[in-house]
N, C-alpha and C positions, 0 to 999 in steps of 0.2 A: 722813336715811338710815340704815336700820335698823342698819348696821354699829357706828354709833356706840353704839347701845342696846345690841347685843352685848357692845362692847367693855364699855360701862359695866356689864354683869353680870358680866361675865369679872374685870373690877378690884376688884369690890365683894366676888367672892368671894374673889379674890385677898389683898386687903387686909383683909375683913373688917370693911369698914366703909365706908359711902356717903361721909364726909368724904375720909378720906385718897384713895379712888378718883376723889375731884371733883378733887384736889390732882393726881395722879398723870397725868388725862386734861385739865387745866386749865379743867375747869368747876367751876359752885357747888354745893354739896352738893345744892341744891335742883333744881339741873337732873339730876344722876345720879338721884336721887330720882323727878323725873318720867318719864325714859326707862324705871327699871325699870317704874313703873306702868304706863307705855303698852305695854309687853311683856307684862304680868300680863293687861291688858285686853284685848288682843288676838288672845291664846292661849289667852284664859279661864283660866289656871291662876296658882295662888302659888307664887312662887319662891323670896322669904324669909319668915323668921318673923322681925318685928320685935318688941324688948324691950328692957328697960332697960339689959340686958347686951350689947346691939348687936345684930348680924342672923346668921342663920345660915341654910343652904339647906335649903329642903321638900322631902321625895322628890321632887317634878317638878321642880325646880329641879337636885335630885342626876342624875338623868335625862338631861336637857337640857345640862348642863354640858359633857360631853366634845366633844360636836357643836358648840357653841358658840365651845369652846377652838378647834376645827379651824379652824371659818369665821376665826375672828378670825386663826391663825397663819397661813393661806392668802391673808388680805388683808395681813397684813404682807409676805408674800415677794411677791404681786404691786406691792405700793408700791414696794418696794426693786426689783425688776425695770423697773420705768415711771422710778425715778429714775436706775438707770444706762444706759439707754435716752437718757433727754434729756439723762445726762453724758455721750453716747456711748461709754461704758464698753462696752457690748455691742451688737451688731446685725448685718445684713448688708445689702449693698446689691447689688441685680441691676442689669447692664447689658447694653443691648445694644449689640452694635458687629459693623463688618466688618472684614476681617483686618489690613488697613494701621493701622487705629488701636488695634488690640488688641497688633499688633508696635511700634509706634512712639511712640504716646502713652500710652496707659493703663500702662505700666511704670514711668515716672519718674514721672506723676500720682499713682500708688498709692504708690511707694516715701515722698514726701515726705507723702503722707496719713497714713500707717501710723506715720512718726513721731511726729505727732501723737495718733493715734488707733489704738494698736497692735492692739486687742482688736474692728475690728471686720472683719469678713469679708466677701469678695467673691465673684460668682457670675457670670462673663461668659459670656453665649449669642451666637454668632456666627451672622450670618445675612447674606442679603443685607437692600437696602434695603424690600423688601416685607414679608421676615418681621419685620425688627424694628419698623417700622410696626406691624402686626400683636400682635406681641407688648406694647409701650408700649400699644394699646387695649384688650387682656384685662386688662391687670396683671400680665403675665407678669416684664416687668423694670419698677427705678423709671422709667427712664428710657433713652433711645438713642440712640446716632450715627448722623446719615442725614444723605445729601444732603438740600439745603434749594432749597427749600419742598417740605415734604411735600405729600403727597395728601391728609392730611387736613386742611382749614384750620383745624380746633379745635385742636389740638396747641399746647400752649406750645411756642415754639422760642427757643433761643440760638445765634446766628450766631459762628461760632469763626475760620475763613478760609477764603481762596479757595486753592482748590489746583490746581495747575496740569495739565492734561492734555498729556502729552509721546510724540511719536512714538519710538516705539525699532526702532532697526535694528542688523545686525549691522556690525561694524567694519569689515568691507571692502567697507558698501557705496558707492555712488558717492556718496552725500550725507552720508557721514559727515566731510566737512570743513565743510558748508554750515554758517552760522548760523543759518538755520531752515530746516524742509521745505515745499515747496509742496504744499498741497493735491493740486493734479493729479495726483501724484507718488505719492497711496495707492493710487490704481489701478495702479501698475504693479508690485506686486510680490503673491504671495500674501496675505492679511491671517489675522493671530491676533485671533480680537476674545474681547476679556474680557467676559460678560455673563452673566446667570443671570436667567431668569423673567421681571417685566417689565422696559422696554426701558429701558437704561441710558444715560447720558452719549455714550456712543460713539457709539452708535445716530444720537444726535442731534447730533452731528456731521456722520453722513454726511448725514443727511434738511437739514440747515440748508444744507450747501452741494451738495446735490442731488448726491452722486455715489452709485455702487455698487461698492465693492471687491471684489477677487476673496476670498471668504471660505472662507478651506479649514479652520481650526479654531475649535473656537467651546468654552470651556471657563470655569469662576469661577475657576479657579486662577491667580495670576498668575504665580505662579514656573516654572508649566509653558511660559507663554507665553514667559518670558524665556530659557528654556532653548533653548526650540524657535527663538527669535528670533537666540540666540548660535551657532546652530548650522546659520546660513542658511537655516530654511525659510518666512522669512516677514517681516514687521514687524507693528508693533502700536500700539496707542495706552493709554497707561496714567498713572495718577495720580502725580503726584509723588511724595506720600506713599509710595507705592509701592517707588518708585526709591531709598527711604535705602541706604545701606549693603548694597546687594545683591553677590554674590561673580560677575555673569555680564559675561562680557568684550561691552558692548553699550554704543552709547551713546544718550544721550537728546537729541532734539532738538526746540525747540519749534516748533509750526504758522507759518505767515507770516501766518495770524491767528489770535491766541491764541486758548485755549479753557479754560475754566476748570469746576471743581464746586467749590461753597460745601457746606464740610463745617458742619455743627452737633451741638446736643444738642435734642432732642423729649421731652416728656413729656406728662401727659394734664392736670396742672395744678401748678403750682410749687409752690402754698402747700398743697399738700395730701402734699408728700413726706414722707420720714421728714425725722426733725433730722440725722442720717447723709447722709441721701443730698442734702441741703441744704447740706450743711458741706460734700461732696465737691465741689459744682459750684466752691466757692471756690480751689479747687484747679487749675482747670483751665488757667490760666497754666503751672503747671509741667511741662505738654505738651512744652514745647521745654528741651532740655537747659539748667541754670543752675548 
């Protein structure tokens, strides 16, 4: 590589000797001499005057020295930055996520990760499943939390857990004391649908059981749905993860035929992730309070 030849030139100037430059760079004296000769042949210039008293720069060598010093300095900076990244000293991890994971999982994962790697920064992009998958494919994020399976079978995935889908009802609902919620009762009240863009898991429940609830409100904001249910405006189905530590006076009931969504991580190719991103995946068990 030419950078070694440039370094040989700069060190030879610095030490005024091919022998001392060789010692500094861990080369033989003949190796340094050969690299300097290669540069002179390649550029068709004479870089050093060689004599019994040692070496000295020619006029061409003097003109080229500042630029070659800058190149060597920039290379040293580059190598330092690469070493820092490899040692997880600096860097950024970009994650696509949906709101319940961002609220209930990521804070704890990041907290433990930052204890070990305090200088790694994060960028979180919140979206729906379709948006997150497109960000992964475009390289906008390193990986994303998604409902599995993904629509693109080429993505690498890691299954994390099954998340129950629960019916939420106001506290004065007739099934407030029931152990579970009958499927047919989904037809008895106005339904608040949590959905955006592509068909989500709640609509799939309706299709599976061949029912058509009275959908009176559709939104992507789960907290808006909980507030409306609390105020007696209808019922809904939400993932259990969303229902952690909520301030609303509502009840959550499992369906008589339980339903789930599978949450996981998806990425284009695990082996191509940065070292920081790969290390982050090792902290996924910290999504649960420990």
